[in-house]
N, C-alpha and C positions, 0 to 999 in steps of 0.2 A: 176255818179261813185262819190261819197262819199271822199269830203278832209279828209282824216284821221290827228288827233292830232298829233303833232309829240313831244314824253314825251321822256324826258332826267332824266334818274332814275342817281342821283349824289353818286357812291361810296365813300367808304371808305378806309384805309387801310389794312383791312378785310377783305380777298376772299370770295365772296359768301354769304356776309353781307346785300345783296340787294337781298336779293331769295325771299322774301315776296312782294317784289314791283312786281318783275318780275313776280310772277306765277297773279299778278294783275293784271296786264298789258296787260298778254297775254290772260287772259280769256276775252280781248275787242280787240282780234286781226285785227277783222273787223272795228275799230270807234280807233284801236290807233297803230301807228309809236311808236316802243323807241330805247332806245339805253342808255347803262350804262356807262356812264365817270366816270375815279375815279377821285375826287375831289382832292388829296393829288398827284397825278403825276403831274409832274415836265410843260407839257404841253395840263392842262388842259384848260385853257383861249381858246388856239387858237380853241381849238376841241369844245366849247362850242360856242364860238363866229362863227365858219363855220358849226356849225350845222343847225341853223334856228329852235331852239324847242318854242314850243310853253306854256311849259309847266312844272315844273322842280320838282321830288321829292325828297327829302334828306331823307338820312339816316345818322347821325352823328355817327360819335365813340365815344363810351364810356369807354375804357378803359384806353389808356395813356394823360397826360397832354399835351405832344407834338402835335399828331394828332388831339387829340381836339381843340385846338387853333389853329392849320393851318386849318380844316375844318371849323369852326367860321370865321374868318380872312377871307377867300375864301367865303365863301357864303354871307358877309356882302358885298364885291364886290359886287355880282351877282348880290344881292338885289340893293342897294344903289347907285352904281356906273352904271350900267347897267339897273335899272329898272326891273329886271328878277324875275316870281312870280315863289313861292317857297314854298312848301308845304314839311312838316309844316313849320310854317313860324318863318322868324329870330330870332325871340323871344322867341319860342318856343323852337328853336334850341339849343340859348345860353342857358337856361334854363336847359337843356335837361344834365345829368351825373353831372353840375356843379354846386359843394355844393355851393363854396361861391356864387355864381351868384344867386344860388335861394334863399340863406338868407338872401341878401340884397333886391330883389326880391318881396318876403313875405314880410319884413318887411317896404320898402315901398310902399306898397299895403295895412297894416297893416291886414296883412292875418297870424291866429294864428299859429305858428312854434314852436319847439322844440326851448329852449334859446340858440344860436349860438356864441362863441367867434372866432374870427380868427385873428390872430396875423401876420403881414409878420419880426417883428420884434424880436430878440431871449430875448433883455432886457426887452421888454415889454410882452412878456409873462413869463416868470422867475417872474418878478413885480406881475403879475397878479396870481401866482399859490402860489407867499409866502403869499397873502391876504384873499385865497381861502380853504376852507374848509371841503368844502362838495362832499365827492367822492360817485362813483365813474362818471369819466365822461369822453367822448367817444370822443376815438380822432381817427382825419378821415383824408384822404388824399384829397384833391378838387377833381379828377377826378377817379373815378373805380366804377366800377357797382361789384353787386353779392357778396358784403360786401369783397371787395377788398379794404385793406388798414385801415381797423377799428380795433382798439385796444383799449381795458377797459381799463382804467387807474385806480386803485382801491385805491391809497393813493400820497403823496405827492412826493418821490421817484421814483414812475412811470411815474409822469407825467412830474416829471425834466429830467428823461432820456428821454421821447419821446420827449421832446423840442431841447434837447441836440442833440439828432437823426435826428429831423425836418430840423434842422436848420447848420446842416450837410454837407459837398459836396454831401455824397452818400444821403444821405433825408428817408423818412421814405417810400416812392414808390418800393423802392428795395428791 
């Protein structure tokens, strides 16, 4: 009798988002036992600790900042605190659908990429556009797939309004 590899597919807040992983491991059912555990659920850690898995397959979310951050934090705990093997790697998941992280990572590794400005302070952003005159500028929210949260800013007024909205309680995501 062959000892099967025990695989855990780490789901996210989107139902059926792990279907590709499920199909892939199902094709190897003679060698692999598998289970989906929602990494965004309240009891995620207990289920993972009780599972005695050999390998974890991640399916990070890319729709909302809230669930992306939650998933990344929990994956960090699995990798760094519990020493669990995860594919794709933690670094790859951190980069996935995170425009801020990706831009910093590309710059740190001297990889050519579009010029990117990231502002955490409204006054700093306003000061930047007061001295900037090459339009259009592309405004983007940090997390969002398939063009979600992208806006072309064609002039100073549009950039100003975008900054006002970005730093409001509502933000640009909604």
